[in-house]
MARNUPA-437336 format. One record per residue: residue number from 1; residue in one letter; x, y, z of N, C-alpha, C in turn. Coordinates in steps of 0.2 Angstrom, whole numbers, plus 5000, padded with zeros to 4 digits. Example, Ala and Ser with C-alpha at 12.3 -4.5 7.8 and 13.67 -1.06 7.14 Angstrom:
2
NODE num residu n_east n_north n_up ca_east ca_north ca_up c_east c_north c_up
NODE   1      a   5066    4972 5039    5062     4978  5039   5066    4984 5039
NODE   2      s   5064    4989 5035    5068     4995  5036   5064    5000 5039
This chain:
249
NODE num residu n_east n_north n_up ca_east ca_north ca_up c_east c_north c_up
NODE   1      m   4840    5038 4845    4843     5042  4842   4848    5038 4838
NODE   2      g   4850    5042 4831    4853     5039  4828   4861    5042 4828
NODE   3      t   4864    5039 4824    4871     5041  4821   4871    5044 4817
NODE   4      m   4879    5048 4818    4879     5054  4811   4879    5051 4804
NODE   5      r   4876    5054 4800    4874     5052  4794   4881    5050 4790
NODE   6      e   4882    5045 4786    4887     5043  4783   4887    5041 4774
NODE   7      p   4891    5044 4769    4896     5050  4771   4894    5056 4773
NODE   8      y   4896    5060 4774    4893     5069  4779   4900    5072 4776
NODE   9      d   4899    5077 4772    4904     5081  4769   4901    5087 4775
NODE  10      v   4906    5089 4778    4904     5096  4784   4902    5101 4778
NODE  11      t   4905    5103 4773    4905     5109  4770   4898    5110 4767
NODE  12      s   4894    5105 4768    4887     5108  4765   4883    5109 4771
NODE  13      y   4886    5111 4778    4884     5116  4781   4884    5124 4781
NODE  14      f   4889    5125 4777    4887     5133  4773   4880    5134 4770
NODE  15      e   4878    5129 4768    4871     5129  4765   4866    5131 4771
NODE  16      f   4867    5129 4776    4863     5131  4782   4864    5136 4785
NODE  17      l   4870    5138 4786    4872     5144  4787   4870    5152 4783
NODE  18      g   4869    5150 4778    4869     5154  4773   4874    5160 4770
NODE  19      y   4880    5159 4771    4884     5161  4767   4890    5156 4764
NODE  20      g   4894    5159 4760    4899     5154  4757   4905    5152 4761
NODE  21      r   4909    5149 4758    4916     5146  4762   4921    5152 4761
NODE  22      g   4925    5151 4766    4932     5157  4765   4936    5158 4762
NODE  23      d   4936    5153 4755    4939     5154  4750   4935    5156 4743
NODE  24      q   4929    5160 4746    4926     5162  4739   4928    5169 4737
NODE  25      t   4925    5170 4731    4928     5176  4726   4922    5178 4724
NODE  26      y   4921    5184 4723    4916     5189  4719   4918    5195 4717
NODE  27      h   4913    5199 4712    4916     5204  4710   4909    5208 4711
NODE  28      c   4910    5215 4710    4905     5220  4710   4906    5226 4704
NODE  29      a   4902    5225 4700    4905     5233  4694   4902    5238 4698
NODE  30      d   4905    5242 4694    4903     5250  4696   4900    5251 4703
NODE  31      l   4906    5249 4709    4904     5251  4715   4905    5257 4716
NODE  32      t   4900    5261 4718    4900     5266  4720   4901    5269 4727
NODE  33      s   4905    5272 4729    4907     5273  4735   4909    5279 4739
NODE  34      v   4908    5281 4743    4909     5289  4748   4913    5288 4752
NODE  35      i   4920    5289 4753    4924     5291  4758   4925    5298 4762
NODE  36      a   4923    5299 4767    4927     5304  4770   4931    5305 4774
NODE  37      y   4934    5308 4774    4940     5308  4779   4941    5314 4785
NODE  38      f   4944    5312 4790    4944     5316  4796   4950    5317 4799
NODE  39      r   4951    5320 4805    4956     5321  4809   4952    5320 4815
NODE  40      g   4955    5317 4820    4951     5313  4825   4956    5316 4831
NODE  41      d   4954    5314 4838    4956     5316  4843   4962    5311 4845
NODE  42      e   4966    5311 4844    4972     5303  4847   4970    5299 4853
NODE  43      a   4969    5303 4859    4967     5301  4864   4960    5296 4864
NODE  44      q   4956    5299 4861    4950     5295  4859   4952    5289 4854
NODE  45      l   4954    5290 4849    4955     5284  4846   4961    5279 4849
NODE  46      e   4964    5280 4852    4968     5275  4856   4963    5271 4861
NODE  47      e   4959    5276 4864    4955     5272  4868   4949    5266 4864
NODE  48      l   4948    5268 4860    4945     5265  4854   4947    5258 4855
NODE  49      l   4954    5258 4851    4959     5251  4850   4959    5249 4857
NODE  50      r   4958    5252 4862    4963     5248  4868   4961    5240 4869
NODE  51      p   4955    5239 4866    4952     5231  4869   4957    5226 4864
NODE  52      t   4961    5230 4856    4962     5226  4852   4969    5225 4852
NODE  53      p   4973    5221 4850    4981     5222  4850   4982    5227 4845
NODE  54      f   4981    5231 4843    4983     5235  4837   4985    5243 4840
NODE  55      t   4989    5246 4838    4991     5252  4840   4990    5258 4834
NODE  56      l   4989    5261 4837    4986     5271  4833   4991    5270 4828
NODE  57      a   4990    5272 4820    4996     5274  4816   4995    5280 4815
NODE  58      d   4988    5284 4815    4988     5290  4812   4981    5293 4816
NODE  59      d   4983    5299 4817    4974     5302  4820   4971    5304 4815
NODE  60      r   4970    5303 4809    4967     5303  4804   4961    5296 4802
NODE  61      f   4956    5296 4801    4952     5291  4800   4946    5291 4793
NODE  62      a   4944    5288 4792    4938     5288  4787   4931    5284 4791
NODE  63      v   4926    5289 4786    4919     5284  4785   4917    5284 4779
NODE  64      s   4915    5278 4779    4913     5275  4772   4905    5273 4771
NODE  65      i   4905    5272 4765    4898     5270  4762   4899    5266 4756
NODE  66      a   4898    5261 4756    4900     5258  4749   4892    5253 4748
NODE  67      d   4891    5254 4739    4885     5253  4738   4886    5245 4733
NODE  68      f   4884    5238 4736    4888     5233  4733   4881    5229 4732
NODE  69      t   4875    5233 4729    4869     5230  4727   4870    5226 4719
NODE  70      r   4875    5229 4715    4877     5225  4709   4882    5219 4711
NODE  71      n   4883    5217 4717    4887     5212  4718   4885    5205 4716
NODE  72      s   4890    5202 4713    4890     5195  4711   4888    5190 4715
NODE  73      g   4889    5191 4721    4887     5187  4726   4880    5190 4730
NODE  74      a   4883    5188 4737    4877     5194  4741   4878    5200 4740
NODE  75      t   4872    5203 4739    4871     5210  4738   4870    5214 4745
NODE  76      y   4871    5218 4746    4871     5224  4752   4873    5231 4752
NODE  77      i   4873    5234 4755    4876     5241  4755   4881    5241 4763
NODE  78      d   4886    5243 4762    4891     5244  4770   4892    5250 4773
NODE  79      a   4893    5251 4779    4894     5257  4781   4899    5256 4786
NODE  80      a   4906    5259 4787    4911     5258  4792   4913    5266 4795
NODE  81      v   4918    5265 4799    4922     5269  4802   4929    5265 4803
NODE  82      i   4934    5268 4799    4938     5264  4797   4944    5267 4802
NODE  83      l   4950    5265 4804    4956     5268  4810   4963    5265 4806
NODE  84      a   4966    5270 4805    4973     5267  4802   4976    5266 4810
NODE  85      v   4980    5259 4808    4982     5255  4813   4988    5252 4812
NODE  86      r   4993    5249 4818    4999     5249  4815   4999    5240 4820
NODE  87      y   5002    5234 4817    5004     5227  4821   5010    5226 4819
NODE  88      g   5015    5225 4822    5021     5226  4820   5023    5230 4816
NODE  89      d   5026    5228 4810    5029     5230  4805   5023    5232 4799
NODE  90      l   5017    5229 4800    5012     5231  4797   5008    5238 4799
NODE  91      v   5006    5241 4791    5001     5247  4794   4997    5246 4790
NODE  92      g   4990    5247 4792    4985     5247  4788   4978    5247 4790
NODE  93      g   4973    5248 4789    4966     5250  4789   4963    5243 4793
NODE  94      t   4960    5246 4800    4956     5241  4805   4948    5244 4802
NODE  95      y   4943    5241 4801    4936     5241  4801   4934    5241 4809
NODE  96      y   4933    5247 4813    4932     5247  4819   4923    5248 4821
NODE  97      h   4920    5250 4818    4913     5249  4817   4911    5248 4810
NODE  98      e   4906    5242 4808    4905     5240  4802   4899    5239 4801
NODE  99      f   4893    5241 4798    4886     5239  4798   4884    5236 4791
NODE 100      e   4881    5233 4790    4878     5231  4782   4869    5230 4784
NODE 101      d   4867    5229 4779    4860     5228  4779   4856    5222 4777
NODE 102      k   4862    5217 4776    4859     5209  4777   4861    5205 4782
NODE 103      h   4857    5202 4784    4860     5197  4789   4867    5192 4787
NODE 104      g   4865    5189 4781    4869     5185  4778   4877    5187 4777
NODE 105      s   4876    5194 4774    4882     5199  4775   4887    5199 4781
NODE 106      v   4882    5198 4785    4886     5203  4792   4888    5196 4795
NODE 107      a   4885    5191 4795    4886     5184  4797   4893    5181 4794
NODE 108      g   4892    5180 4787    4900     5179  4782   4905    5183 4786
NODE 109      g   4905    5190 4783    4909     5193  4785   4913    5192 4791
NODE 110      r   4908    5192 4797    4911     5192  4805   4913    5186 4806
NODE 111      e   4911    5180 4804    4913     5173  4806   4919    5171 4802
NODE 112      l   4918    5173 4795    4924     5170  4790   4931    5175 4792
NODE 113      w   4930    5181 4790    4936     5185  4790   4937    5190 4797
NODE 114      g   4932    5190 4800    4934     5195  4807   4933    5201 4806
NODE 115      y   4928    5204 4801    4924     5211  4800   4919    5212 4807
NODE 116      p   4921    5218 4811    4915     5216  4817   4910    5220 4814
NODE 117      k   4907    5216 4810    4899     5219  4806   4895    5217 4812
NODE 118      r   4890    5223 4810    4882     5222  4813   4878    5225 4809
NODE 119      y   4870    5222 4811    4865     5222  4805   4863    5231 4807
NODE 120      a   4862    5233 4802    4859     5242  4800   4854    5241 4796
NODE 121      k   4850    5247 4795    4846     5251  4792   4850    5255 4787
NODE 122      i   4852    5255 4783    4855     5259  4779   4852    5263 4772
NODE 123      c   4851    5269 4773    4848     5272  4767   4853    5278 4762
NODE 124      f   4854    5276 4757    4860     5279  4753   4859    5281 4746
NODE 125      e   4860    5286 4745    4858     5291  4738   4861    5295 4736
NODE 126      a   4864    5294 4731    4869     5300  4726   4864    5303 4720
NODE 127      d   4867    5308 4719    4865     5312  4715   4869    5316 4711
NODE 128      a   4868    5323 4705    4871     5328  4704   4875    5333 4709
NODE 129      h   4873    5333 4714    4874     5336  4720   4881    5334 4724
NODE 130      g   4880    5328 4727    4883     5324  4730   4880    5318 4733
NODE 131      a   4881    5315 4739    4877     5309  4742   4877    5310 4749
NODE 132      r   4870    5306 4752    4868     5306  4757   4867    5299 4760
NODE 133      a   4868    5298 4766    4866     5291  4769   4866    5292 4777
NODE 134      d   4862    5287 4778    4859     5286  4788   4859    5281 4788
NODE 135      v   4863    5277 4793    4863     5270  4796   4861    5272 4802
NODE 136      s   4856    5266 4803    4852     5267  4810   4850    5261 4810
NODE 137      n   4848    5258 4819    4846     5252  4822   4840    5254 4827
NODE 138      e   4836    5251 4825    4829     5251  4831   4828    5258 4831
NODE 139      g   4829    5262 4824    4827     5268  4827   4831    5275 4828
NODE 140      a   4835    5271 4828    4841     5275  4832   4846    5278 4826
NODE 141      s   4848    5284 4826    4856     5284  4821   4862    5283 4823
NODE 142      l   4866    5278 4820    4872     5277  4822   4877    5282 4818
NODE 143      f   4875    5283 4813    4878     5288  4809   4876    5291 4803
NODE 144      s   4876    5297 4803    4875     5300  4795   4881    5303 4791
NODE 145      l   4880    5303 4783    4886     5307  4781   4884    5310 4776
NODE 146      d   4885    5316 4775    4881     5321  4769   4890    5320 4766
NODE 147      f   4889    5321 4758    4894     5322  4755   4891    5329 4748
NODE 148      t   4897    5333 4748    4895     5337  4742   4900    5339 4737
NODE 149      f   4899    5338 4731    4905     5339  4726   4909    5345 4726
NODE 150      d   4914    5346 4728    4919     5353  4728   4924    5353 4726
NODE 151      d   4925    5355 4718    4931     5354  4715   4937    5358 4717
NODE 152      t   4937    5362 4722    4942     5365  4724   4946    5360 4732
NODE 153      v   4945    5354 4732    4946     5348  4735   4951    5344 4732
NODE 154      d   4955    5343 4734    4960     5339  4731   4965    5333 4732
NODE 155      g   4963    5331 4739    4964     5324  4741   4971    5326 4746
NODE 156      s   4973    5330 4747    4980     5332  4749   4977    5331 4758
NODE 157      g   4974    5332 4760    4972     5333  4766   4970    5323 4771
NODE 158      w   4971    5319 4764    4971     5312  4768   4979    5310 4765
NODE 159      a   4982    5312 4761    4987     5310  4757   4992    5306 4763
NODE 160      g   4994    5299 4760    4998     5295  4765   4995    5291 4770
NODE 161      l   4989    5292 4770    4984     5287  4775   4985    5282 4773
NODE 162      s   4987    5277 4777    4986     5270  4774   4982    5267 4777
NODE 163      l   4974    5264 4773    4971     5260  4776   4969    5254 4773
NODE 164      y   4975    5251 4768    4974     5245  4765   4982    5242 4768
NODE 165      p   4984    5236 4771    4978     5230  4770   4974    5232 4776
NODE 166      h   4968    5229 4775    4964     5228  4781   4966    5223 4786
NODE 167      l   4966    5224 4792    4969     5220  4798   4964    5220 4803
NODE 168      q   4962    5214 4804    4955     5211  4807   4958    5206 4812
NODE 169      v   4955    5207 4818    4955     5200  4822   4949    5193 4820
NODE 170      r   4951    5190 4821    4945     5184  4819   4945    5179 4826
NODE 171      a   4941    5181 4831    4943     5178  4836   4936    5172 4839
NODE 172      v   4937    5165 4841    4932     5164  4842   4932    5161 4850
NODE 173      p   4928    5163 4854    4927     5161  4860   4927    5154 4861
NODE 174      q   4929    5151 4868    4929     5145  4869   4921    5144 4871
NODE 175      y   4919    5139 4868    4911     5137  4871   4910    5134 4879
NODE 176      d   4916    5134 4883    4914     5131  4889   4921    5133 4892
NODE 177      g   4924    5142 4892    4928     5143  4895   4928    5151 4894
NODE 178      p   4933    5156 4898    4933     5161  4900   4936    5165 4894
NODE 179      t   4939    5162 4890    4945     5165  4884   4941    5164 4878
NODE 180      f   4948    5163 4873    4945     5161  4866   4948    5155 4864
NODE 181      q   4945    5152 4859    4947     5146  4857   4954    5147 4852
NODE 182      s   4952    5151 4848    4957     5153  4843   4958    5162 4842
NODE 183      f   4963    5165 4841    4963     5173  4841   4968    5174 4836
NODE 184      d   4967    5176 4830    4971     5176  4824   4971    5183 4822
NODE 185      i   4976    5186 4820    4976     5194  4815   4976    5192 4809
NODE 186      l   4971    5194 4803    4971     5192  4798   4975    5198 4794
NODE 187      s   4977    5198 4787    4977     5203  4783   4974    5202 4776
NODE 188      r   4970    5208 4772    4967     5207  4768   4967    5213 4763
NODE 189      d   4968    5212 4757    4970     5219  4753   4967    5219 4747
NODE 190      t   4961    5219 4745    4957     5220  4740   4957    5226 4734
NODE 191      s   4961    5231 4738    4964     5235  4733   4966    5235 4728
NODE 192      k   4970    5228 4729    4976     5226  4722   4973    5225 4716
NODE 193      d   4966    5223 4718    4961     5222  4711   4956    5225 4710
NODE 194      y   4955    5233 4712    4950     5236  4711   4951    5239 4707
NODE 195      v   4949    5242 4702    4948     5245  4694   4947    5252 4695
NODE 196      l   4948    5260 4696    4946     5264  4696   4942    5266 4691
NODE 197      k   4936    5269 4692    4933     5271  4683   4933    5278 4686
NODE 198      t   4931    5281 4689    4929     5290  4693   4930    5289 4699
NODE 199      r   4932    5298 4699    4934     5300  4706   4932    5307 4706
NODE 200      r   4927    5308 4710    4927     5315  4711   4927    5318 4718
NODE 201      y   4931    5323 4720    4932     5326  4725   4924    5330 4729
NODE 202      g   4926    5332 4735    4920     5334  4738   4922    5335 4746
NODE 203      r   4918    5338 4749    4917     5338  4756   4913    5333 4762
NODE 204      g   4915    5332 4766    4911     5327  4769   4909    5330 4775
NODE 205      a   4900    5328 4779    4900     5328  4786   4897    5323 4788
NODE 206      v   4900    5320 4794    4897     5316  4798   4893    5318 4806
NODE 207      r   4888    5315 4806    4886     5316  4813   4885    5308 4818
NODE 208      f   4887    5309 4821    4888     5300  4826   4884    5303 4830
NODE 209      g   4880    5296 4832    4875     5294  4837   4877    5293 4843
NODE 210      a   4874    5292 4847    4875     5290  4855   4880    5283 4855
NODE 211      a   4877    5278 4850    4880     5272  4851   4887    5271 4849
NODE 212      l   4889    5278 4844    4898     5278  4843   4901    5282 4848
NODE 213      a   4899    5285 4851    4902     5289  4857   4907    5284 4860
NODE 214      v   4913    5288 4863    4919     5287  4866   4919    5289 4873
NODE 215      a   4918    5283 4879    4916     5286  4885   4911    5291 4887
NODE 216      g   4906    5291 4883    4900     5293  4885   4901    5301 4880
NODE 217      q   4906    5302 4876    4908     5308  4873   4908    5308 4864
NODE 218      p   4905    5312 4861    4905     5311  4852   4912    5311 4852
NODE 219      l   4912    5306 4847    4918     5305  4841   4919    5311 4840
NODE 220      h   4927    5314 4841    4929     5321  4838   4931    5318 4830
NODE 221      a   4930    5322 4826    4931     5321  4818   4930    5329 4815
NODE 222      v   4937    5330 4813    4938     5339  4810   4937    5336 4803
NODE 223      p   4933    5339 4798    4934     5337  4792   4939    5339 4788
NODE 224      l   4941    5332 4781    4946     5334  4778   4946    5333 4772
NODE 225      g   4939    5332 4770    4938     5331  4763   4935    5325 4761
NODE 226      a   4933    5323 4757    4928     5317  4753   4928    5314 4746
NODE 227      e   4927    5309 4745    4929     5307  4739   4921    5302 4736
NODE 228      l   4920    5303 4731    4915     5298  4728   4918    5295 4722
NODE 229      t   4918    5287 4723    4921     5285  4718   4917    5278 4714
NODE 230      v   4918    5278 4708    4916     5272  4704   4920    5268 4702
NODE 231      g   4920    5262 4703    4926     5257  4700   4922    5250 4701
NODE 232      d   4926    5246 4699    4927     5238  4698   4929    5234 4702
NODE 233      y   4927    5233 4709    4928     5229  4714   4929    5221 4713
NODE 234      a   4934    5219 4715    4935     5211  4715   4937    5209 4723
NODE 235      s   4935    5203 4725    4939     5199  4730   4939    5192 4726
NODE 236      t   4946    5192 4726    4950     5186  4722   4954    5182 4726
NODE 237      a   4955    5176 4724    4957     5169  4729   4967    5174 4730
NODE 238      a   4967    5177 4726    4975     5181  4727   4975    5186 4732
NODE 239      n   4971    5190 4732    4970     5196  4734   4964    5196 4740
NODE 240      g   4959    5194 4738    4951     5194  4743   4951    5188 4750
NODE 241      v   4955    5183 4748    4957     5178  4753   4961    5179 4758
NODE 242      p   4959    5182 4765    4964     5183  4769   4970    5180 4771
NODE 243      t   4974    5183 4771    4981     5179  4774   4983    5179 4782
NODE 244      h   4987    5175 4784    4985     5174  4792   4991    5178 4794
NODE 245      v   4991    5182 4798    4998     5185  4801   4999    5184 4807
NODE 246      a   4997    5181 4812    5000     5181  4820   4994    5177 4822
NODE 247      a   4994    5170 4826    4989     5168  4832   4990    5169 4837
NODE 248      l   4988    5173 4841    4987     5175  4849   4986    5169 4854
NODE 249      v   4983    5165 4852    4981     5160  4858   4983    5154 4853
């Protein structure tokens, strides 16, 4: 058996992994997103957060679909359930459930920055009446979202809800032990570089599948309203690359 190749640049291994470095930057012109807002059951949401280092900051939460098929890097569609959380003096949003339809973007976002991404099939369409999305895996629906334009909705139902910065756990398990090799809290706020082009309000309805239940009970969700936005998204060196908040290991 031979020894390690010399010289060897370890960053070349990203080519094998199929995703970019942690300081990568990218942009997505005309990103179309639907975000529906709901009031949840506080006890359920706290139970979801129990295994995490975060505490609940608001009983309102969001369900989102974002179409990154115009992205300058990897192209994908993202679907998520976002909870408002607190860590110390920081308040923001944590992507509690997140799904994407490309394996590379799933691995990259999860392993680089701690987003809890999993692969799913995502069908998303928007028209003059609104938008619809279905997120499924192995033939079972994880959740579906229906959005209908309604100009009587004004956004007041989710005023003051803080979902930025994103607060995520990046945890690397020990390869030979029962705990973690590293356990870091990261903060990331791409909203600072986002340029909104259009926004229309409406009403959103969500149907959660059994995989997203809490202790066997459907996730409680009282609709507050929704919005469809189009804007220029950017993950920049200044704001798209996460900052380190704390190390718990």
